N, C-alpha and C positions, 0 to 999 in steps of 0.2 A: 527552530532558530533562525530568522530572517538573513540568509546567506546572500543576497543581494547586494553587488559592490565590495563584498571584503574580499580581501587580498591573499587568503587563502582559506581552503575548506577541503573536505573528502570530495574527489573528483566524482561524478555521476556516469562519467564513462567509465573508468581506470579504476577507481574505490580506494585510489590514496590521496591521501590529505597532503594534499601539492598548492604552490603559490599559481595565483590564477592573474593572469592578465586582461582586463578590460576595452572591450572597445563601444562606443557608441553608434547606434546605427539613426544617422538622421534623414528628417526628409528635407526635400531640395526643392526648390522653385527657381526655374532662372527662363529668362524670357532673354531671345537671340530673333535674329531675321533672318528666313532662308533664302537659298539662293535665289531666289524670286522674290525678294523683295516683302514677303509676308514676314509681320512678326507674330513670332509663337512663342508658346508659354510650356516649357520641357518641366515635369514635377518626375521626381523618382528618389530614391537612397540611396545613403551615400556613407558610407564608413572609409577616412581617410586616415592613417596615422602619422602623427606629426602634422598634425593639421589644428592642433589646438581642442576638437570637440570631444577628446577621452581624459575625463576628469577621472581618479579612483575615487576620489572624496567632494568633489567639485557641483554645482550646479544643476548639469547635464545627465550625469548620470541618475542624481537623487530624485529628479523629475519623475513624475507618475505618467501613464502612457507611453512608456519609452520603451523602443527594443533595442535590447544591446547583445553581445554576446562576448562570450570570457573564453580565453585558450588556457587550456590548463599546460604546466610545464612540464609535469611529468612525462604523460601520454601523449605531448600536441596535438590535442584533439578537442573541436568546439565544444561548448554547451550553450544554446539560445535562450532567451529572455525577455517575456513583453510581461510588461506592466510590472514587473519585481517577480513575477513567478518564474519558475523554471519551466521551459516547456518542452525542450529538446535535450536529449534525450530523459524519455518519462520513465522509462521502467527501472532506471538503476536507483531512483529516489526513495523505492519502495523493497523490502526484504523479499526474498525466491519464495514461492511457496514451499513448506516443509517437506521435504521426501518422501514422507509417508503418508499425504494427504493422496485420495484418490484420482484419477486421472480428471473422471467428466467433473469432479471441482476445482481441478487446477487449470483448469478452459472458464471456467466462473472466475477466478481470483485472478487471470493472467486477463481476463476481457475488462475485469473492476480496474485493473492497476492502467490498462490503458489510456482509460476514458477519464480518470481521476481529476487532472486540469481540464476539462474539457466540461466535467458535470459531476462533481464531489455526489450528488444526489444520486446519480444513476450508475457511481461507483458503488454509495451505499448498499441500494436496492440488488445491488446483483453479488454484494457479498453476502445480503439475507439469503437470497437463491441459495447460493454454497454451502450455506449451512443448512438449508433444508435439504439439496441434495447428501450434504453428510451423514446427516442423521441415521438413514436407515443402517451405514455403513458402522455404524456405531452399534445394534442391535434392536434400532427402533422401526417398528411396524409402519410403512407409511401411512401417512396421515396429514393432518395440517402441523406444520410447526410446533405449535403451542401444543398439541396433543401429542406429537412423537416425546418432545420434552419433559413431557409430566410424565410420560410411561418409562424414559430411563431415571427419571429423579423417584419412581416409585419402588424399580429394582435398585436402587442405589450404586446405577451405574454414573448417575451424575448428583456430584456432591458440591457445597458448598462453592467456592471461588468456580469452579467451573458453570455450575448453574448458573450461576450469576454473568458470567461469559456469555453462553447461549442468548440467555433472554436478554442481556442487552444490544449482542448484536442481532436478536431480535426484532426487537420494540426499535431498534433507531433506525433498522433499517426499513419497517414499517414507514416511520415516519416521512424518509424518503421519499415514499411512493404518497403518503395521505401527509403534508408537513402543517406541522399545530401543536402535536403531541409532544414533544420535545423540547424544554429550555436548555440550551447549550450554554447559556451564561458566559457568554462573549467569547466563546468558541466558534469559529469560522466551519464551514461546512466541509472544509477540505480538510481542516485539522481533523474532524469528528471521524471524516471517512480512513484518512492514516491509521488510528489508531484500531480501527477494524480491520484492516491487515492485519495487525500483532496479533489482536483476539483471534482471529480463525487459525493462524499458526500456532496459540497459545490452546484451540481446545483439540485442535490435531496431536500436537506435542502429549498435551495430559492424556488422551485416548489411543488412539491406534500406533503411537509411536511409545507409550510406555506399556501398552498390552505387550506388543514383539519382545520391547527389552525385558520385561519379568517373568515372561512364558520360556525366552533362553536361558534367560539364568536358572527358572526352577528347573529345567531340562538338565542341566548340569549334575542334579542331586540321581543319587542312583536309587535305581527302583524300588530298595524295599525302604529306603527314606522316604520317601514319595508314597508310598503305600502305605506310613505309619503315620505320615501327616494327613492324607485322607480318610483316611480310619480315624484318628484324633475325635473322641468326641463324641463317637456312636456305642452305644451299650454294647456288654461283651454278647455275643450269642451262644444261648445256654446248651448245654453239651446234655 
């Protein structure tokens, strides 16, 4: 959803759906004569409330190549927009990493989040690397990323949508480095990269988070019940 110029949306600072007051920052040129009588050109950016340059739905705000900021009426903090894209704050528009994500993977996730608006392809490549670092935590032996996914699939640790998520992130991340493999069907690089953040969080939720949740549930069973489950299907021993 394009939020630029909207009167209300979820604030990237406080995460509350609140009214936003927009202000356009315009480039100005003024000629003046200094104290010595020399003609000078003064170039600067200016935002001046009440001067008629702020239009919620007017021509100025809807132009491309514009610099604008809006003030959240809930937290009273500004967000900065350039060419209709949010450039500050950067992190708040992307969900936080899953709490079960390993530390070294979180570091790559945060780096990808920081560069998203500057270089969506770099962001995608970093998330692909994050997946490569994550796979050994899921039980894969360190190898090429495709080989590690194949191992987890062969061991039935990864199936169905989880395999598709891993391979999708792997291939799109590779394409970010070597473009031309992916037909994005009209989606821009930033939109694709935003999806990849959700994908790697999904992978962590379906593996590390689920493993701990199931392990904690299983540990609640009485020992005799667990033993009976573990012995289920084993042929009885001959006395």
